[in-house]
PADOVO-888334 format. One record per atom (N, C-alpha, C): residue number from 1; residue in one letter; atom name; x, y, z. Coordinates in steps of 0.001 Angstrom, whole numbers, plus 500000, padded with zeros to 6 digits. Layout:
resi_resn_name_east_north_up
NUM_A_CA_X_Y_Z
...
END
This chain:
resi_resn_name_east_north_up
1_X_N_500805_498819_500000
1_X_CA_500000_500000_500000
1_X_C_500861_501264_500000
2_X_N_501933_501192_500672
2_X_CA_502817_502340_500743
2_X_C_503421_502637_499376
3_X_N_503688_501534_498664
3_X_CA_504245_501726_497329
3_X_C_503257_502441_496414
4_X_N_501984_502101_496590
4_X_CA_500956_502714_495756
4_X_C_500815_504191_496079
5_X_N_500835_504553_497342
5_X_CA_500732_505957_497746
5_X_C_501942_506742_497256
6_X_N_503116_506071_497332
6_X_CA_504324_506731_496906
6_X_C_504264_507008_495389
7_X_N_503759_506039_494613
7_X_CA_503639_506215_493163
7_X_C_502648_507313_492844
8_X_N_501522_507375_493601
8_X_CA_500527_508428_493381
8_X_C_501100_509803_493701
9_X_N_501863_509873_494780
9_X_CA_502444_511167_495151
9_X_C_503466_511623_494099
10_X_N_504211_510668_493518
10_X_CA_505172_511028_492466
10_X_C_504443_511541_491219
11_X_N_503310_510930_490888
11_X_CA_502523_511383_489738
11_X_C_502009_512797_489950
12_X_N_501526_513081_491147
12_X_CA_500997_514419_491418
12_X_C_502113_515447_491416
13_X_N_503317_515045_491847
13_X_CA_504442_515974_491813
13_X_C_504815_516303_490361
14_X_N_504796_515268_489519
14_X_CA_505102_515509_488102
14_X_C_504066_516427_487473
15_X_N_502798_516215_487833
15_X_CA_501729_517066_487295
15_X_C_501885_518488_487801
16_X_N_502228_518635_489066
16_X_CA_502347_519977_489634
16_X_C_503553_520707_489056
17_X_N_504621_519938_488744
17_X_CA_505777_520573_488122
17_X_C_505458_521003_486687
18_X_N_504687_520184_485984
18_X_CA_504328_520509_484603
18_X_C_503295_521614_484550
19_X_N_502423_521672_485539
19_X_CA_501345_522652_485546
19_X_C_501864_524079_485617
20_X_N_502834_524392_486475
20_X_CA_503291_525787_486499
20_X_C_503904_526217_485172
21_X_N_504545_525288_484480
21_X_CA_505118_525651_483185
21_X_C_504015_526032_482206
22_X_N_502908_525329_482289
22_X_CA_501793_525637_481406
22_X_C_501165_526964_481780
23_X_N_501157_527281_483081
23_X_CA_500541_528534_483514
23_X_C_501414_529742_483216
24_X_N_502683_529511_482983
24_X_CA_503576_530642_482756
24_X_C_503688_531039_481284
25_X_N_502823_530508_480458
25_X_CA_502831_530910_479053
25_X_C_502534_532386_478928
26_X_N_503157_532957_477924
26_X_CA_502909_534378_477692
26_X_C_501565_534539_477001
27_X_N_500815_535515_477382
27_X_CA_499522_535721_476708
27_X_C_499759_536130_475254
28_X_N_498848_535699_474415
28_X_CA_498947_536035_472996
28_X_C_498723_537521_472806
29_X_N_499583_538099_471990
29_X_CA_499452_539520_471690
29_X_C_498633_539642_470418
30_X_N_497560_540351_470491
30_X_CA_496704_540549_469322
30_X_C_497375_541557_468394
31_X_N_497553_541151_467154
31_X_CA_498154_542050_466163
31_X_C_497125_543072_465725
32_X_N_497611_544248_465450
32_X_CA_496711_545292_464970
32_X_C_496204_544887_463592
33_X_N_494971_545181_463276
33_X_CA_494460_544822_461950
33_X_C_495301_545487_460864
34_X_N_495580_544714_459828
34_X_CA_496410_545217_458734
34_X_C_495684_546336_457999
35_X_N_496443_547356_457715
35_X_CA_495860_548479_456975
35_X_C_495579_548019_455543
36_X_N_494469_548413_454981
36_X_CA_494186_547999_453607
36_X_C_495259_548547_452667
37_X_N_495704_547686_451766
37_X_CA_496741_548098_450828
37_X_C_496160_549077_449823
38_X_N_497021_549945_449377
38_X_CA_496589_550912_448371
38_X_C_496290_550166_447070
39_X_N_495303_550637_446362
39_X_CA_494945_550004_445090
39_X_C_496072_550226_444085
40_X_N_496302_549216_443283
40_X_CA_497361_549245_442280
40_X_C_496700_549393_440917
41_X_N_497368_550116_440010
41_X_CA_496838_550267_438656
41_X_C_497227_549057_437829
42_X_N_496260_548539_437068
42_X_CA_496492_547384_436208
42_X_C_495978_547682_434804
43_X_N_496593_547021_433845
43_X_CA_496134_547054_432461
43_X_C_495666_545641_432131
44_X_N_494439_545498_431699
44_X_CA_493888_544184_431357
44_X_C_493514_544183_429883
45_X_N_494057_543206_429152
45_X_CA_493756_543063_427729
45_X_C_492904_541803_427578
46_X_N_491633_541994_427257
46_X_CA_490706_540887_427075
46_X_C_490639_540529_425599
47_X_N_490583_539245_425294
47_X_CA_490427_538772_423921
47_X_C_489060_538106_423803
48_X_N_488221_538678_422965
48_X_CA_486867_538169_422739
48_X_C_486787_537558_421346
49_X_N_485794_536699_421107
49_X_CA_485572_536211_419735
49_X_C_485213_537384_418817
50_X_N_485209_537173_417493
50_X_CA_484890_538277_416573
50_X_C_483516_538878_416852
51_X_N_483275_540120_416390
51_X_CA_482017_540806_416697
51_X_C_480761_540091_416229
52_X_N_480845_539183_415276
52_X_CA_479652_538460_414848
52_X_C_479100_537567_415952
53_X_N_479959_537134_416857
53_X_CA_479542_536253_417940
53_X_C_479018_537066_419123
54_X_N_479748_538104_419497
54_X_CA_479373_538961_420626
54_X_C_479431_540406_420140
55_X_N_478437_541221_420520
55_X_CA_478451_542621_420097
55_X_C_479482_543406_420908
56_X_N_479914_544538_420371
56_X_CA_480982_545320_420983
56_X_C_480567_545844_422349
57_X_N_479362_546338_422470
57_X_CA_478889_546838_423769
57_X_C_478833_545708_424798
58_X_N_478455_544517_424341
58_X_CA_478431_543364_425241
58_X_C_479829_543009_425729
59_X_N_480825_543167_424854
59_X_CA_482212_542900_425252
59_X_C_482656_543865_426342
60_X_N_482383_545138_426122
60_X_CA_482780_546147_427109
60_X_C_482065_545912_428437
61_X_N_480779_545581_428361
61_X_CA_480004_545329_429578
61_X_C_480537_544109_430312
62_X_N_480866_543072_429578
62_X_CA_481386_541831_430189
62_X_C_482727_542088_430881
63_X_N_483639_542807_430211
63_X_CA_484946_543112_430803
63_X_C_484784_544011_432030
64_X_N_483923_545019_431908
64_X_CA_483680_545919_433035
64_X_C_483090_545163_434225
65_X_N_482164_544256_433951
65_X_CA_481538_543488_435023
65_X_C_482529_542588_435747
66_X_N_483433_541944_435000
66_X_CA_484432_541080_435645
66_X_C_485346_541875_436553
67_X_N_485766_543054_436099
67_X_CA_486676_543866_436908
67_X_C_485959_544409_438141
68_X_N_484776_544943_437953
68_X_CA_484049_545520_439088
68_X_C_483577_544460_440073
69_X_N_483349_543252_439612
69_X_CA_482937_542160_440505
69_X_C_484029_541826_441524
70_X_N_485287_542094_441159
70_X_CA_486406_541780_442044
70_X_C_487046_543045_442610
71_X_N_486221_544010_442949
71_X_CA_486609_545239_443654
71_X_C_487545_546123_442834
72_X_N_487423_546082_441535
72_X_CA_488233_546946_440694
72_X_C_487454_548195_440308
73_X_N_488167_549295_440159
73_X_CA_487543_550551_439750
73_X_C_488073_550894_438362
74_X_N_487180_550949_437382
74_X_CA_487564_551197_435993
74_X_C_488066_552635_435839
75_X_N_489265_552768_435273
75_X_CA_489797_554087_434949
75_X_C_489518_554432_433492
76_X_N_489669_553427_432617
76_X_CA_489451_553651_431185
76_X_C_489253_552287_430535
77_X_N_488290_552199_429617
77_X_CA_488043_550946_428907
77_X_C_487595_551272_427489
78_X_N_488086_550500_426519
78_X_CA_487656_550714_425135
78_X_C_487953_549475_424308
79_X_N_487285_549409_423159
79_X_CA_487576_548351_422173
79_X_C_488872_548752_421515
80_X_N_489831_547862_421522
80_X_CA_491160_548201_421033
80_X_C_491307_547895_419560
81_X_N_491088_546632_419158
81_X_CA_491279_546280_417754
81_X_C_490729_544882_417496
82_X_N_490518_544582_416210
82_X_CA_490168_543222_415800
82_X_C_491306_542722_414928
83_X_N_491814_541545_415255
83_X_CA_492981_541025_414548
83_X_C_492841_539545_414237
84_X_N_493620_539114_413253
84_X_CA_493766_537693_412986
84_X_C_494762_537164_414013
85_X_N_494451_536035_414639
85_X_CA_495321_535480_415663
85_X_C_496463_534698_415021
86_X_N_497582_534639_415683
86_X_CA_498741_533911_415163
86_X_C_498464_532412_415120
87_X_N_497633_531932_416020
87_X_CA_497235_530525_416054
87_X_C_495841_530447_416660
88_X_N_495149_529357_416417
88_X_CA_493782_529203_416911
88_X_C_493774_529089_418429
89_X_N_492860_529812_419050
89_X_CA_492643_529717_420489
89_X_C_491170_529409_420687
90_X_N_490883_528284_421289
90_X_CA_489497_527846_421508
90_X_C_488696_527892_420207
91_X_N_489277_527390_419141
91_X_CA_488662_527283_417816
91_X_C_488358_528644_417192
92_X_N_489041_529701_417632
92_X_CA_488852_531034_417069
92_X_C_490095_531420_416273
93_X_N_489893_531929_415040
93_X_CA_491011_532365_414210
93_X_C_491174_533878_414244
94_X_N_490115_534584_414617
94_X_CA_490152_536040_414736
94_X_C_489670_536407_416119
95_X_N_490022_537599_416557
95_X_CA_489595_538022_417883
95_X_C_489515_539524_417990
96_X_N_488705_539981_418920
96_X_CA_488558_541403_419202
96_X_C_489173_541676_420563
97_X_N_490061_542647_420618
97_X_CA_490736_542997_421863
97_X_C_490017_544158_422534
98_X_N_489840_544047_423836
98_X_CA_489298_545127_424652
98_X_C_490353_545429_425696
99_X_N_490749_546692_425798
99_X_CA_491763_547076_426775
99_X_C_491083_547860_427891
100_X_N_491449_547520_429124
100_X_CA_490856_548181_430288
100_X_C_491963_548530_431267
101_X_N_491934_549745_431773
101_X_CA_492833_550162_432840
101_X_C_491981_550298_434091
102_X_N_492451_549713_435182
102_X_CA_491665_549768_436408
102_X_C_492566_549778_437623
103_X_N_491990_550206_438747
103_X_CA_492665_550128_440043
103_X_C_491986_549041_440841
104_X_N_492779_548246_441520
104_X_CA_492186_547186_442313
104_X_C_493221_546498_443173
105_X_N_492761_545625_444059
105_X_CA_493691_544880_444904
105_X_C_494430_543815_444092
106_X_N_495552_543366_444616
106_X_CA_496346_542360_443920
106_X_C_495613_541047_443741
107_X_N_494716_540724_444659
107_X_CA_493967_539466_444575
107_X_C_493004_539457_443397
108_X_N_492687_540630_442876
108_X_CA_491735_540689_441760
108_X_C_492312_540077_440486
109_X_N_493630_540084_440343
109_X_CA_494253_539575_439122
109_X_C_493955_538083_438951
110_X_N_494238_537307_439969
110_X_CA_493978_535868_439900
110_X_C_492502_535553_439754
111_X_N_491670_536334_440441
111_X_CA_490226_536093_440381
111_X_C_489670_536385_438975
112_X_N_490145_537447_438347
112_X_CA_489682_537778_436992
112_X_C_490158_536716_436009
113_X_N_491413_536287_436139
113_X_CA_491926_535238_435250
113_X_C_491135_533942_435404
114_X_N_490757_533608_436632
114_X_CA_489942_532411_436873
114_X_C_488570_532560_436213
115_X_N_487966_533728_436355
115_X_CA_486652_533960_435735
115_X_C_486727_533847_434209
116_X_N_487809_534331_433620
116_X_CA_487974_534249_432166
116_X_C_488106_532791_431742
117_X_N_488874_532007_432491
117_X_CA_489039_530593_432148
117_X_C_487722_529834_432238
118_X_N_486847_530242_433132
118_X_CA_485547_529579_433285
118_X_C_484493_530119_432320
119_X_N_484752_531276_431738
119_X_CA_483777_531912_430856
119_X_C_483931_531411_429424
120_X_N_482814_531266_428752
120_X_CA_482845_530909_427336
120_X_C_482798_532155_426452
121_X_N_482485_533304_427040
121_X_CA_482389_534546_426271
121_X_C_483738_535194_426019
122_X_N_484706_534953_426903
122_X_CA_486019_535573_426798
122_X_C_487026_534481_426457
123_X_N_487852_534736_425451
123_X_CA_488815_533735_425017
123_X_C_490033_533726_425932
124_X_N_490588_534905_426230
124_X_CA_491798_534989_427042
124_X_C_491930_536379_427638
125_X_N_492770_536517_428680
125_X_CA_493056_537816_429283
125_X_C_494519_537855_429691
126_X_N_495094_539051_429618
126_X_CA_496450_539288_430099
126_X_C_496395_540536_430956
127_X_N_496846_540416_432211
127_X_CA_496789_541538_433139
127_X_C_498212_541866_433574
128_X_N_498584_543137_433433
128_X_CA_499903_543603_433861
128_X_C_499750_544867_434690
129_X_N_500780_545188_435457
129_X_CA_500744_546423_436252
129_X_C_500912_547616_435326
130_X_N_500233_548690_435664
130_X_CA_500289_549903_434826
130_X_C_500537_551133_435696
131_X_N_501364_550984_436729
131_X_CA_501647_552113_437620
131_X_C_502369_553250_436908
132_X_N_503078_552934_435845
132_X_CA_503883_553926_435141
132_X_C_503057_554806_434199
133_X_N_501787_554501_434005
133_X_CA_500956_555263_433067
133_X_C_500082_556263_433805
134_X_N_499920_557443_433221
134_X_CA_498943_558387_433759
134_X_C_497679_558324_432911
135_X_N_496675_559105_433266
135_X_CA_495368_559023_432604
135_X_C_495459_559368_431111
136_X_N_496249_560380_430749
136_X_CA_496350_560758_429333
136_X_C_497015_559656_428511
137_X_N_498019_558998_429089
137_X_CA_498681_557912_428378
137_X_C_497744_556724_428201
138_X_N_496906_556491_429199
138_X_CA_495938_555398_429093
138_X_C_494951_555656_427962
139_X_N_494482_556874_427854
139_X_CA_493497_557204_426826
139_X_C_494129_557262_425437
140_X_N_495445_557479_425352
140_X_CA_496118_557609_424062
140_X_C_496571_556266_423490
141_X_N_496359_555180_424191
141_X_CA_496818_553872_423725
141_X_C_496060_553475_422464
142_X_N_496815_553190_421403
142_X_CA_496244_552772_420121
142_X_C_497009_551557_419618
143_X_N_496359_550692_418864
143_X_CA_497074_549539_418308
143_X_C_498038_549957_417209
144_X_N_499092_549172_417046
144_X_CA_500028_549432_415968
144_X_C_499394_549027_414647
145_X_N_499747_549744_413608
145_X_CA_499223_549420_412280
145_X_C_499836_548114_411795
146_X_N_499038_547337_411101
146_X_CA_499536_546087_410530
146_X_C_500213_546418_409207
147_X_N_501465_546095_409106
147_X_CA_502214_546377_407892
147_X_C_502180_545124_407037
148_X_N_501570_545204_405850
148_X_CA_501490_544001_405014
148_X_C_502873_543622_404499
149_X_N_503083_542323_404406
149_X_CA_504355_541842_403882
149_X_C_504396_542085_402376
150_X_N_505558_542402_401886
150_X_CA_505730_542633_400456
150_X_C_505833_541281_399766
151_X_N_504944_541043_398848
151_X_CA_504968_539785_398098
151_X_C_505753_539990_396817
152_X_N_506685_539088_396574
152_X_CA_507481_539145_395355
152_X_C_507391_537793_394675
153_X_N_507553_537779_393356
153_X_CA_507542_536484_392671
153_X_C_508701_535618_393153
154_X_N_508531_534320_393055
154_X_CA_509523_533400_393584
154_X_C_510877_533559_392904
155_X_N_510896_533938_391615
155_X_CA_512180_534070_390919
155_X_C_512915_535345_391322
156_X_N_512194_536264_391994
156_X_CA_512803_537521_392390
156_X_C_513248_537503_393855
157_X_N_512855_536489_394592
157_X_CA_513210_536415_396006
157_X_C_514649_535940_396171
158_X_N_515328_536436_397178
158_X_CA_516684_535925_397409
158_X_C_516608_534481_397893
159_X_N_517539_533688_397427
159_X_CA_517565_532286_397823
159_X_C_518503_532155_399012
160_X_N_517954_531839_400165
160_X_CA_518751_531776_401378
160_X_C_519522_530465_401492
161_X_N_519236_529529_400610
161_X_CA_519962_528264_400645
161_X_C_521315_528391_399964
162_X_N_521506_529388_399176
162_X_CA_522787_529633_398554
162_X_C_522925_529033_397166
163_X_N_521857_528621_396526
163_X_CA_521980_528000_395212
163_X_C_522257_529022_394115
164_X_N_522123_530307_394396
164_X_CA_522422_531294_393380
164_X_C_523913_531607_393320
165_X_N_524676_531076_394257
165_X_CA_526127_531277_394250
165_X_C_526790_530171_393431
166_X_N_527956_530433_392865
166_X_CA_528655_529376_392125
166_X_C_529098_528279_393084
167_X_N_529114_527067_392585
167_X_CA_529481_525920_393409
167_X_C_530983_525716_393365
168_X_N_531711_526498_394114
168_X_CA_533162_526398_394138
168_X_C_533644_525271_395050
169_X_N_532741_524709_395805
169_X_CA_533161_523667_396735
169_X_C_533449_522348_396019
170_X_N_533002_522194_394770
170_X_CA_533277_520977_394010
170_X_C_534516_521187_393146
171_X_N_535251_520126_392995
171_X_CA_536432_520213_392153
171_X_C_536050_520122_390694
172_X_N_537023_520308_389803
172_X_CA_536712_520188_388377
172_X_C_536354_518746_388043
173_X_N_535542_518563_387030
173_X_CA_535061_517241_386659
173_X_C_535995_516537_385680
174_X_N_537105_517169_385307
174_X_CA_538014_516602_384315
174_X_C_538656_515304_384791
175_X_N_538993_515239_386041
175_X_CA_539714_514083_386550
175_X_C_538824_512872_386810
176_X_N_537570_513005_386633
176_X_CA_536654_511915_386940
176_X_C_536487_510954_385776
177_X_N_536750_511367_384609
177_X_CA_536568_510511_383458
177_X_C_535127_510500_382993
178_X_N_534852_509797_381901
178_X_CA_533479_509774_381385
178_X_C_532577_508940_382303
179_X_N_531320_509288_382282
179_X_CA_530351_508547_383085
179_X_C_530117_507177_382481
180_X_N_529806_506256_383333
180_X_CA_529465_504924_382857
180_X_C_528052_504906_382326
181_X_N_527668_503821_381680
181_X_CA_526314_503743_381110
181_X_C_525270_503640_382213
182_X_N_524077_504023_381865
182_X_CA_522965_503863_382785
182_X_C_522570_502413_382823
183_X_N_521864_502021_383825
183_X_CA_521481_500625_383983
183_X_C_520534_500147_382894
184_X_N_519632_501016_382486
184_X_CA_518643_500595_381502
184_X_C_519184_500630_380071
185_X_N_520313_501237_379849
185_X_CA_520902_501286_378520
185_X_C_521963_500189_378390
186_X_N_522172_499753_377206
186_X_CA_523254_498802_376967
186_X_C_524586_499521_376977
187_X_N_525632_498815_377235
187_X_CA_526950_499428_377274
187_X_C_527437_499677_375862
188_X_N_528016_500823_375594
188_X_CA_528567_501063_374268
188_X_C_529804_500187_374061
189_X_N_530007_499826_372870
189_X_CA_531085_498890_372587
189_X_C_532451_499514_372749
190_X_N_532551_500814_372534
190_X_CA_533871_501405_372655
190_X_C_534287_501577_374108
191_X_N_533333_501493_375006
191_X_CA_533694_501666_376408
191_X_C_534429_500459_376929
192_X_N_534161_499305_376365
192_X_CA_534850_498106_376806
192_X_C_534237_497505_378050
193_X_N_533257_498094_378543
193_X_CA_532633_497561_379748
193_X_C_531571_496559_379340
194_X_N_531648_495388_379860
194_X_CA_530641_494384_379598
194_X_C_530815_493721_378246
195_X_N_531845_494030_377491
195_X_CA_532057_493401_376182
195_X_C_532752_492072_376364
196_X_N_532427_491134_375475
196_X_CA_533062_489814_375559
196_X_C_534469_489912_375003
197_X_N_535394_489317_375691
197_X_CA_536773_489326_375215
197_X_C_537056_488007_374543
198_X_N_537690_488046_373396
198_X_CA_537999_486817_372650
198_X_C_539289_486228_373098
END
């Protein structure tokens, strides 16, 4: 019985030693609420299908709605241009670009990109920071003119393979001797090839 009491007293001593350590924890310090970050300027380039599929006003409304849905404030938005795409995107060969400048939180970028990926109305979007632009520069943004390639006839084009240069890499053909007969032709008698010797 004494052994049992002694074991119980040792357990309570261990608990009492551990208990003060638990009571001496430092109270948690509540951090001050984070100040809202200043809105950042962004440039968003939306790619829509050609105007036959979606009207221009609908494109602007759709882009504006996506930005404003994610706490963005539109600074400037307009239809930028309609172009032939370099490669097909979602079975589209042509596209209409809408450019929008807006202020918003950084989290809006990922959210807008996610909405575009889930939307069937918008083909693609590219969002970049536009802190370096002022309002006049935003309004002055215009697409570059498409410069048509100059088409020339094939005989007038430079040959980049080098066949228009003389073939100096081959030696003279004098030392090779005359060509042998073709397989489908008989051998000439003066050549001596294939002739019966008496």
